[in-house]
BAFI-3210 file (N, C-alpha, C; in Angstrom, 3 decimals, decimal comma, padded with zeros to 6 digits):
// residues 85
n [1|2|3|4|5|6|7|8|9|10|11|12|13|14|15|16|17|18|19|20|21|22|23|24|25|26|27|28|29|30|31|32|33|34|35|36|37|38|39|40|41|42|43|44|45|46|47|48|49|50|51|52|53|54|55|56|57|58|59|60|61|62|63|64|65|66|67|68|69|70|71|72|73|74|75|76|77|78|79|80|81|82|83|84|85]
n.u [021,447|019,881|016,571|016,553|019,226|019,300|017,491|018,853|021,199|020,139|018,998|021,206|022,512|021,906|022,463|023,897|027,264|029,817|033,073|035,632|038,843|040,964|042,183|042,952|041,941|042,596|043,335|043,033|041,316|039,122|036,049|035,061|036,905|037,962|040,421|043,127|045,592|048,444|048,329|049,650|049,672|048,790|051,031|050,433|048,765|047,196|047,471|045,415|046,702|048,001|050,322|052,165|051,689|053,364|052,229|052,946|051,767|050,946|053,182|055,308|056,602|059,637|060,726|063,610|065,563|067,953|071,206|073,630|076,225|075,590|075,971|075,008|075,086|074,411|074,671|075,600|078,546|080,335|081,851|080,672|079,591|076,699|074,942|073,838|070,446]
n.v [-015,511|-017,200|-017,184|-017,943|-017,477|-014,706|-013,918|-014,830|-013,270|-010,689|-010,849|-011,135|-008,768|-006,527|-007,599|-007,939|-008,565|-010,422|-009,219|-010,261|-011,482|-009,176|-009,480|-007,766|-004,712|-001,631|001,945|002,823|000,969|001,099|002,709|006,152|008,550|006,753|005,999|004,227|004,151|003,409|002,484|004,121|006,726|010,161|012,948|015,566|018,221|019,238|022,397|025,216|026,187|024,030|023,132|021,041|020,909|020,279|019,065|019,505|018,083|015,772|014,462|011,630|010,436|009,446|007,545|007,102|005,122|006,112|005,037|005,551|004,967|002,379|-001,178|-002,039|-001,822|-000,048|-001,735|-004,903|-006,717|-008,221|-010,468|-011,841|-014,779|-016,867|-017,875|-021,015|-021,712]
n.w [-046,138|-043,590|-042,113|-039,471|-038,716|-039,006|-037,007|-034,755|-034,843|-034,591|-032,074|-030,430|-030,827|-029,161|-026,720|-023,470|-022,873|-021,197|-020,251|-022,318|-023,243|-022,479|-019,265|-017,296|-016,004|-017,270|-017,183|-019,827|-020,963|-019,349|-018,135|-018,885|-017,126|-015,333|-013,032|-012,194|-010,753|-008,618|-006,055|-004,305|-001,968|-002,591|-002,441|-002,492|-004,275|-007,389|-008,747|-009,872|-012,114|-013,097|-011,941|-009,645|-006,224|-003,313|-000,255|003,131|005,282|004,057|003,304|003,559|006,676|007,900|010,520|012,202|014,306|016,839|016,599|017,642|019,957|020,374|019,930|017,571|014,027|010,938|008,741|007,232|007,228|004,481|005,083|007,188|008,748|008,474|011,244|012,546|013,486]
ca.u [021,352|018,583|015,741|017,008|020,493|018,981|016,894|019,902|022,107|019,438|018,772|022,478|023,067|021,759|022,671|025,094|028,238|030,892|034,345|036,525|040,067|041,865|041,741|043,320|041,287|043,520|042,629|042,693|040,214|038,019|035,104|035,574|037,186|038,491|041,828|043,506|046,672|049,340|048,225|050,496|048,926|049,295|051,741|050,087|047,607|047,463|046,896|044,605|047,577|048,535|051,548|051,960|052,081|053,575|051,692|053,784|051,051|050,759|054,501|055,589|057,598|060,449|061,259|064,806|066,086|069,325|072,045|074,919|076,451|075,083|076,810|074,391|075,544|073,377|074,961|076,195|079,747|080,262|082,577|079,956|079,014|075,350|074,919|072,711|069,520]
ca.v [-015,671|-017,776|-016,432|-018,302|-016,780|-013,283|-013,757|-015,026|-012,127|-009,511|-011,038|-010,948|-007,442|-005,659|-008,355|-007,598|-009,649|-010,242|-008,851|-011,363|-010,978|-008,594|-009,805|-006,663|-003,459|-000,506|003,203|002,948|000,071|001,331|003,762|007,514|009,030|005,681|006,188|003,078|004,480|002,311|002,179|005,017|007,946|011,397|013,784|016,964|018,449|019,973|023,739|025,633|026,423|022,749|022,778|020,145|021,533|019,279|019,469|018,922|017,119|014,531|013,910|010,529|010,734|008,270|007,596|006,261|005,110|006,561|003,863|005,970|004,434|001,014|-002,124|-002,286|-001,012|-000,029|-002,604|-006,198|-006,921|-009,387|-011,607|-012,423|-016,107|-017,037|-018,872|-021,935|-021,398]
ca.w [-044,702|-043,280|-041,180|-038,128|-038,474|-038,844|-035,693|-033,748|-034,838|-034,075|-030,645|-029,751|-031,115|-028,002|-025,484|-022,701|-022,852|-020,221|-020,868|-022,643|-023,850|-021,484|-017,910|-016,410|-016,367|-017,241|-017,434|-021,251|-021,291|-018,430|-018,497|-018,879|-015,783|-014,491|-012,706|-011,395|-009,835|-008,259|-004,642|-003,535|-001,664|-003,157|-001,476|-002,714|-005,133|-008,609|-008,650|-011,021|-013,263|-013,546|-011,227|-008,510|-004,968|-002,270|001,039|004,180|006,117|003,302|003,032|004,484|007,697|008,230|011,877|012,261|015,673|017,027|016,849|018,193|021,292|020,409|019,200|016,262|012,908|009,911|007,601|007,574|006,430|003,581|005,657|008,319|008,489|009,009|012,312|012,518|014,586]
c.u [019,948|017,859|016,195|018,312|020,257|018,380|017,951|020,827|021,423|019,183|020,058|023,053|022,993|022,021|023,940|025,999|029,264|032,168|035,172|037,760|041,012|041,348|042,040|042,646|042,281|042,745|042,247|041,466|038,977|037,081|035,746|035,759|037,742|039,981|042,237|044,570|047,530|049,321|049,075|049,705|049,585|049,967|051,410|048,834|048,039|046,745|046,072|045,438|048,256|049,822|051,205|052,503|052,169|053,064|052,456|053,046|050,772|052,079|054,786|056,724|058,326|061,045|062,397|065,334|067,547|070,178|073,421|075,041|075,941|076,041|076,251|074,952|074,498|073,661|075,509|077,385|079,619|080,893|081,847|079,337|077,634|075,374|073,685|071,771|069,520]
c.v [-016,170|-016,918|-016,706|-017,574|-015,293|-013,021|-013,879|-013,823|-010,873|-009,628|-010,779|-009,553|-006,530|-006,347|-007,897|-008,817|-009,366|-009,888|-010,101|-010,774|-010,461|-008,891|-008,670|-005,387|-002,317|000,778|003,392|002,114|000,323|002,424|005,150|007,976|007,967|005,897|005,072|003,434|003,269|001,997|003,062|006,284|009,178|012,225|015,254|017,092|019,208|021,311|024,063|025,817|025,147|022,338|021,865|020,801|020,446|019,838|018,736|017,882|015,803|013,831|012,774|010,894|009,451|008,449|006,590|006,282|005,555|005,354|004,260|005,457|003,010|000,108|-002,399|-001,335|-001,081|-000,899|-003,924|-006,402|-008,194|-010,637|-012,302|-013,759|-016,191|-018,168|-019,747|-021,623|-022,435]
c.w [-044,384|-042,244|-039,738|-037,769|-038,262|-037,466|-034,589|-033,682|-034,293|-032,578|-029,864|-029,925|-029,894|-026,685|-024,784|-022,650|-021,769|-020,964|-021,122|-023,297|-022,783|-020,089|-016,931|-016,905|-016,191|-017,480|-018,910|-021,608|-020,427|-018,916|-018,387|-017,432|-014,858|-014,290|-011,763|-010,361|-009,544|-006,770|-003,747|-003,233|-002,266|-002,077|-001,661|-003,555|-006,368|-008,514|-009,888|-012,289|-013,754|-012,869|-010,055|-007,261|-003,902|-000,949|002,143|005,012|005,390|003,005|004,016|005,444|008,063|009,610|011,962|013,686|015,716|017,403|017,373|019,632|021,446|019,650|017,803|015,224|011,795|008,688|008,126|006,654|005,594|004,191|006,799|007,921|009,133|010,021|012,185|013,694|015,671]
res [x|x|x|x|x|x|x|x|x|x|x|x|x|x|x|x|x|x|x|x|x|x|x|x|x|x|x|x|x|x|x|x|x|x|x|x|x|x|x|x|x|x|x|x|x|x|x|x|x|x|x|x|x|x|x|x|x|x|x|x|x|x|x|x|x|x|x|x|x|x|x|x|x|x|x|x|x|x|x|x|x|x|x|x|x]
***
């Protein structure tokens, strides 16, 4: 190994390099404690014993309008033709 090659390798040994290869950062490839999640809010918490406790104030609330007495129905029949706008 030449002197120039040794100097080049020793200079690059401690150099910071950008991440190459994997373009997506996952919890396995990230730093310690990195949690990516999936963008969904938590509906509870984990207790000291490791069980999951659902909290009512964090539970999503679905508001559905009352369609009784209306001409609207909650589905569309297969035989309905699409009207031109």
